[in-house]
Structures are given as structure tokens and as C-alpha cells.
C-alpha positions in Angstrom: 214.1 178.1 80.4 211.0 180.1 80.5 212.9 183.3 81.2 214.9 182.6 78.1 211.9 182.4 76.2 210.4 185.7 77.7 214.0 187.3 76.8 213.7 186.0 73.3 210.3 187.2 72.4 210.5 190.5 74.1 213.9 191.2 72.8 212.6 191.0 69.2 209.5 193.3 70.0 211.8 195.8 71.6 213.9 195.8 68.5 210.9 196.1 66.4 209.6 199.2 68.3 213.4 200.7 68.7 213.4 200.5 64.5 209.9 202.4 64.5 211.1 205.2 67.1 214.3 205.5 65.0 212.3 206.1 61.9 210.5 209.0 63.6 213.5 210.5 65.1 215.2 210.7 61.6 212.0 212.6 60.3 212.1 215.2 63.0 215.6 215.8 62.6 215.3 216.6 59.0 212.6 218.9 59.8 214.4 220.6 62.5 217.3 221.1 60.0 215.1 222.6 57.7 215.5 219.7 55.1 213.3 219.7 52.0 214.3 216.8 50.4 211.5 214.5 49.3 212.7 210.8 49.3 211.2 208.6 46.5 211.0 205.4 48.9 208.2 204.7 51.6 207.7 201.8 54.0 205.0 199.1 52.7 202.2 199.8 55.2 200.6 196.2 53.9 203.5 194.5 55.6 203.3 195.8 58.8 199.6 195.3 59.0 200.3 191.7 57.7 202.8 191.4 61.0 200.5 192.5 63.3 197.9 189.7 62.4 200.2 187.0 62.7 200.7 184.8 65.8 204.2 185.8 66.3 203.1 189.7 66.2 200.0 189.2 68.9 202.7 187.0 71.2 205.3 190.1 70.9 202.3 192.6 71.5 201.3 190.3 74.9 205.0 189.9 75.9 205.4 193.8 75.9 202.5 194.0 78.4 204.4 191.7 81.1 204.7 193.2 84.6 208.7 193.5 84.8 208.6 193.6 88.5 206.7 190.1 88.3 209.8 187.8 89.3 207.7 184.4 88.6 208.5 182.6 85.4 206.4 183.8 82.4 204.1 180.6 81.6 204.2 180.4 77.4 200.6 179.0 76.8 200.4 180.6 73.2 203.4 179.4 71.3 203.7 176.3 69.2 207.3 175.5 70.0 207.9 173.3 73.0 211.8 172.7 72.0 212.8 175.1 74.8 211.4 172.3 77.6 213.8 169.5 78.3 211.0 166.8 78.4 210.7 167.7 74.6 214.1 167.4 73.6 214.6 165.5 70.1 216.0 162.3 69.4 219.8 161.7 69.4 219.3 160.0 66.1 218.1 163.2 64.7 221.2 165.2 66.4 223.5 162.7 64.9 222.4 162.7 61.6 222.9 166.5 61.5 226.6 166.2 63.0 227.3 163.3 60.4 226.0 165.5 57.6 228.0 168.4 58.3 231.1 166.3 59.0 230.7 164.6 55.8 231.3 168.0 54.0 229.0 166.6 51.1 226.2 169.2 51.8 227.9 172.5 52.0 226.9 173.8 48.5 223.8 174.7 46.7 221.3 171.9 46.2 218.5 171.6 43.5 215.6 174.2 44.2 213.2 171.4 44.8 215.5 169.6 47.1 218.1 167.0 47.0 216.9 163.7 45.3 218.0 161.5 48.9 216.2 163.6 51.1 213.2 163.6 48.5 213.1 159.9 48.3 213.1 159.6 51.9 210.3 161.9 52.7 208.3 159.7 49.9 209.1 156.6 51.7 208.1 158.0 54.8 205.0 159.2 53.8 204.0 156.2 52.0 204.1 154.0 55.1 200.7 155.2 55.6 199.2 155.2 52.1 197.7 152.7 50.1 199.8 153.5 47.3 203.8 154.6 46.7 204.5 158.3 46.9 207.2 159.1 44.1 210.2 161.2 44.9 209.3 163.4 41.9 206.0 164.3 43.8 208.2 165.7 46.8 209.3 169.2 47.1 211.4 170.2 50.0 210.7 173.9 51.5 212.2 176.0 54.0 209.8 174.9 56.8 205.8 174.2 56.2 205.6 177.9 55.9 207.4 178.0 52.5 205.1 175.2 51.7 202.3 177.6 52.5 203.7 180.2 50.6 204.4 178.2 47.6 201.1 176.4 47.0 198.9 179.6 47.6 201.3 181.6 45.4 201.0 179.1 42.7 197.1 178.8 42.9 196.8 183.0 42.9 195.0 184.4 39.7 192.6 187.0 39.0 189.2 186.6 40.1 190.1 183.3 42.4 189.2 182.7 45.8 190.4 180.0 48.3 188.3 178.6 51.1 190.1 178.6 54.4 188.8 177.1 57.9 187.6 179.2 60.9 189.4 179.0 63.1 192.5 178.3 61.4 196.2 179.1 61.2 196.2 182.8 60.1 199.3 182.5 57.8 197.4 181.0 55.1 195.3 184.2 55.0 198.1 186.7 55.2 199.7 185.0 52.2 196.7 184.9 50.2 196.0 188.4 50.5 199.4 189.3 49.7 198.9 187.3 46.3 195.3 189.4 45.9 193.7 185.8 46.3 190.3 186.1 47.9 189.6 184.4 51.1 186.4 182.9 52.2 185.8 181.2 55.5 184.0 178.1 56.4 183.3 177.0 60.0 184.6 174.3 61.8 181.9 172.9 64.3 182.7 172.7 67.7 179.5 170.7 68.7 180.9 168.2 66.3 184.4 167.9 67.5 185.2 170.5 64.8 184.5 169.0 61.8 184.1 170.8 58.6 180.9 172.7 58.0 180.4 171.1 54.5 177.1 172.9 54.0 178.9 176.0 54.2 181.8 174.9 51.9 179.0 174.1 49.4 177.5 177.5 49.7 180.9 179.4 49.6 182.3 177.8 46.5 181.9 179.1 43.2 183.3 178.6 39.5 186.4 180.9 40.8 187.2 178.6 43.9 190.6 176.8 43.5 191.1 175.1 46.7 190.1 174.5 50.5 192.5 173.9 53.5 192.2 171.5 56.1 194.7 171.1 59.2 195.0 167.6 60.2 195.5 167.0 63.4 193.9 170.8 64.0 195.7 173.9 64.8 193.9 175.4 66.7 191.5 173.0 68.0 193.4 169.9 68.8 190.9 167.5 66.8 191.8 164.6 64.7 189.2 163.9 61.7 187.8 160.6 61.2 188.4 158.6 58.0 184.8 159.0 56.9 185.0 162.9 57.4 187.9 163.1 55.2 186.5 161.2 52.7 183.3 163.3 52.6 185.6 166.3 52.2 187.5 164.6 49.5 184.0 163.9 47.5 182.9 167.5 48.4 186.2 168.7 46.7 185.7 166.7 43.6 182.0 167.8 43.3 183.4 171.5 43.4 186.2 170.8 41.0 188.8 172.0 43.6 191.8 170.6 45.1 192.2 169.9 49.0 195.5 171.4 50.5 195.7 169.1 53.7 198.2 170.5 56.4 199.6 167.6 58.4 202.4 169.4 60.3 201.0 167.5 63.4 200.9 164.2 61.8 200.8 161.2 64.2 200.7 163.6 67.2 197.6 161.9 68.4 196.5 160.5 71.4 192.5 160.2 71.6 189.8 158.0 69.9 190.7 158.8 66.3 194.1 157.7 64.5 195.7 160.0 62.2 194.5 159.4 58.5 196.6 161.1 55.7 194.3 162.9 53.4 196.4 161.7 50.4 194.6 158.2 50.9 191.6 160.0 49.0 193.6 161.3 46.3 191.9 159.2 43.6 188.7 160.8 44.4 190.3 164.7 43.9 193.7 166.0 43.9 195.7 166.5 47.4 198.3 168.7 48.2 200.0 167.5 51.6 202.2 169.9 53.6 204.4 168.7 56.4 207.7 169.1 58.0 210.0 167.4 60.6 209.3 170.4 63.0 206.8 169.2 65.1 207.0 165.5 65.4 210.7 165.6 65.9 210.6 169.1 67.9 212.9 170.7 65.6 210.9 173.8 64.2 214.2 175.6 64.1 215.7 173.3 61.5 213.3 174.5 58.7 212.8 171.5 56.8 209.5 171.2 55.3 207.6 169.5 52.4 205.0 169.8 49.8 203.9 166.7 48.3 201.5 166.4 45.0 199.0 163.4 45.3 197.6 163.3 42.1 197.3 159.6 40.3 195.1 161.0 37.6 197.3 163.7 36.6 194.8 166.5 36.8 197.3 169.0 38.6 199.9 168.2 36.0 197.6 168.6 33.2 196.7 172.1 34.5 200.4 173.1 35.0 200.2 173.2 38.8 203.2 170.8 39.4 205.4 172.8 36.7 204.5 176.3 38.5 205.5 174.8 41.9 209.0 174.1 40.5 208.9 177.4 38.7 208.1 179.1 41.9 210.8 177.2 44.1 213.4 178.3 41.3 213.0 182.0 42.4 212.7 181.4 46.4 215.2 180.3 49.1 216.0 176.6 49.8 215.9 174.3 52.7 219.1 174.3 54.6 221.3 171.6 52.5 223.0 170.0 55.4 219.5 169.2 57.2 218.6 167.9 53.8 221.5 165.6 54.0 220.6 164.5 57.5 216.8 163.6 56.5 217.3 160.0 55.2 218.7 158.9 58.5 216.3 160.9 60.6 213.2 159.6 59.0 214.3 155.9 58.7 216.2 155.7 62.0 214.3 157.1 64.6 212.7 154.7 66.9 209.1 154.3 67.7 209.8 154.9 71.5 211.0 158.2 71.0 207.7 159.1 69.2 205.8 157.4 71.9 207.4 159.0 74.6 206.7 162.7 73.1 202.9 161.9 72.5 202.7 160.3 76.1 204.0 163.5 77.5 201.5 165.5 75.3 198.6 163.3 76.2 199.5 164.1 79.9 199.6 167.6 79.3 196.4 167.6 77.3 194.6 165.8 80.1 195.9 168.5 82.6 194.7 171.1 80.7 191.3 169.8 79.8 190.8 169.0 83.5 192.2 172.1 84.7 190.0 174.4 82.9 186.6 172.7 83.9 186.3 174.4 87.1 187.7 178.0 85.8 185.1 180.4 85.8 184.4 182.1 82.5 186.1 179.2 80.4 184.1 176.8 78.3 185.9 173.6 76.6 183.7 172.3 74.0 185.7 169.1 73.4 188.7 167.5 74.8 191.7 167.8 72.5 192.7 164.6 70.7 195.9 165.8 68.6 198.3 168.5 68.1 199.3 170.7 70.9 196.1 173.1 71.5 192.5 173.4 72.6 190.4 176.1 72.1 188.1 177.3 74.8 185.4 179.7 74.7 185.1 182.8 77.1 181.7 183.6 78.6 182.1 187.4 79.2 178.8 187.5 81.1 180.8 186.2 83.9 183.3 189.1 84.0 183.1 192.4 85.3 185.7 194.1 83.4 186.6 192.1 80.6 185.7 193.5 77.3 187.0 190.7 74.8 189.5 188.3 74.3 192.4 190.7 73.4 191.5 192.5 76.8 191.5 189.0 78.5 194.9 188.1 77.4 196.4 191.5 77.7 195.4 191.7 81.4 196.2 187.8 82.2 199.7 188.7 80.6 200.0 191.8 82.9 198.6 190.3 86.1 199.6 186.7 86.0 202.6 186.5 83.6 200.7 184.1 81.5 200.6 184.2 77.8 197.6 182.9 75.9 196.6 183.5 72.5 193.4 185.5 71.9 191.0 183.4 69.6 190.5 186.6 67.4 194.2 185.6 65.8 192.8 182.4 64.6 189.4 184.0 63.4 187.3 183.2 66.7 186.3 186.2 68.7 185.9 185.8 72.4 187.7 182.6 72.5 191.3 181.5 73.6 193.7 179.1 71.7 195.7 177.5 74.7 199.0 175.4 74.1 199.7 172.6 76.3 202.9 171.6 74.9 205.0 172.7 77.7 206.6 170.9 81.1 203.8 169.6 83.1 204.5 171.3 86.1 204.6 174.7 84.6 201.4 173.8 82.8 199.8 173.2 86.2 201.2 176.4 87.5 199.8 178.3 84.4 196.3 176.9 85.0 196.4 177.8 88.7 197.1 181.4 87.7 194.4 181.5 85.2 191.9 180.3 87.8 192.9 182.9 90.0 192.9 185.7 87.2 189.5 184.7 86.2 188.2 184.5 90.0 189.7 187.8 90.5 187.7 189.4 87.4 184.2 187.6 87.8 181.4 189.6 88.8 180.6 189.4 92.5 177.5 188.2 93.7 
């Protein structure tokens, strides 16, 4: 299965390279034929630059560095999709719901751009279980995965001179979309010495009259942290003082296994408007099904008064919809999945988190400031002074891929130079093998006494 992952990623990279080289050949042929035709089109260079800065773009680059003569399976410690591993197979309830939805022949056509009502109602009921109030179906907008939810709210908030506050480290897609909308990005730090809490002093210093929102990701990607109730309340109070909304990315909701339980940010919507983003991708291990949501939590009606809710609908009217047959399956998926499925998945991830955290403790040049308590990731710091021939985190990851067939995401991809984001949501035996190879690599490149 690991080799299939390698094939999938590397094939995409090869196709991209082939496309680029083909364009060059066409240009060369025109020169050779003496063509003087000046074409009126050209590629948008901003798109290529944006692609290079995405997590997928970096992973494709690293996979291109693999040593093809290495017969060992590739260990993917840089991805966010554990579905390829049999231990992370989704529940039969979800699979049966999809089959029933298709066979019903009720969901073969177009649906409303905001999502079909039964699915929106199911999401509202699902989210309300963790809240002190009832979410309305009218406040739920279904999206083509959580990425479209991100794209939607960031685009809606874009306006001349506006800026948005993003966490560092964070999920780079927010920045890519914001820049494509000419929305200024300002970064606030997450504090590793405080279990990656938001640096609220910095948030206060960065915000001005043109700040529209701040983003938090809880449980944390890439840090593996879980915010406390008190910290989330303080975030909400800070946002209210600044007059901004909070975009709460909760795509890893309930994937927690430490001292802090998952607390939805929407519990603080009476303090400041909250827009919650989520999906079935991670908790049900089905990212390819592309079903996400954007939920407006606004009991005071502030966002409606300012036209944000109507603008969300208007944006979804001109974009693609989530697959209708998946929407048709959502009520059964959300209401009929048993707790033992969720417990099994969380227990596997918890075991993997412990293996990862314990395993890196004696790896030279690797420092892990806090044990992961949620999501599927942990951030570890590189001590470059330990190594004799490693320039930075990208150099580290390129050489690791080439020498050990282990893929780890360089921290620069998520905003932290000379850190690494390590994914531990893989089959435990493969994770142990990957850490063993990582240790061998670090020992080989360490300065000799």
C-alpha cells in the first residue's frame, strides 16, 4: 500500500514536469520553424508559485527525490490522509450509506448550491450535540470538502485594504487563498512553550481597523495541540474587543487523546461571531468523498446585518457543489455511526502519537517541545548545530527522502523555518520503521566527536 502512495504522488509530479517540458518543446519547435506568430495568451505565474507553496506541491517535490533503487517501502510521514492503511478503514455504516444513496436514484441531479436540506439539517444536529444551543440548518452551508469552505469564507471577507490574521505555524492553504484575493496576511505566533497557545498579545498588536478575522485550527494542524475551554474563551473575548470574527477550523474535531477534550469554538458565539469549518474527511477517514461545511454561529445577527451570510450564498452560487450522492448519505453517516468506531480510530492514533513522541526523544538533532494531544501531527524542531552537512529543514527533508525513503514535511511549508511537521497517522509498524530510519539518518549526518 505504501508503494501505491508513492506511485500516486510521483505520477502526479511526473505529469506536472511533463506538461512543463512539453510547453518548452513547442516553443523550441516554433523557433526552429521560423514562426513569428505572437500568441496573445500566457500562463499565470502566480498559480505556479502558489502551487509550489502548498503541502501537496512540497510533497511532490520530495517524492521526486526518492532513490528509485531503494527497494524499501516509502514511509509517508508528511501526508494528512491515513485512508490508504487498512487499520484506518472507514466504518461500514458510511459505506452502506453511500451505496444506499446511489441506489435510491434520488441524488443523481443537481442540488441547491448551499446543500440539500436533509444533509444540512443532519450537520446542524451533529454539531449541536456539543453546543449549548441548537444550530439551524439555515446556518449550514455544505462545501466541496473543507478546502472549499476555507476558500469561501476567505473570499467573502476580501475587500480593499482588508487584512486577516493567520496562525504561525498553520495550514498554508489559508495564505494561498488570501493572497489570491489580494487580502493582506498577518501572522501571529503559536507558542510551543505553552502547548501552542495563541500569542494574544501579538494578535492585539497586529490587528487594526482593517482586520476582518483571525483563524484558529483546533485540534491543531500542524501542532497536534488541543485548546482549553479557557483559552478559547479568551480568544473570543480578544476578537470581540478587536471587532473581528473568528474562523475556527475544526476539521479534526473529536480526534483528541490527551488531557484536553475538544471544545467547539461555537460555544463562544455569544461573545463574538464564529464561522466553523469542518468535514467528514478526518473523523470518518474519507477525504476523497469531498464533503465539508461552513457554519455561521451568530446569535446576535451581526454577520447577517453586515451581509456576510448573503455573500456566502452568493459565492456558492458561482462555484462547484459537494457531490449530491454524498450529501444524500450524510444523514445516515452522521446519525448511525457507532461510538466504538470513533474510539477505535482515536485509540490507533493515540498509540501512534505515543510511538512517535517516544521514538524521537533519542533522535539526535530533533527536539519535540510538547506531546501531541490531537489531530494527526506533531511539530519538532531541528537543532542544526548537531549536523555537519544539513543547511535547513528543506535540505534535511530532501536528503532524508533520497537516503531513507522517508517523507517528512519541512516546517517552512507551514510557516516555521527549521522545524518539521511529522504525521503519525499511519500503520504503527510502518511508523516504527520510519522513526528507525529517521534516527539512522540523523546519526549519520551528526558531527563527529
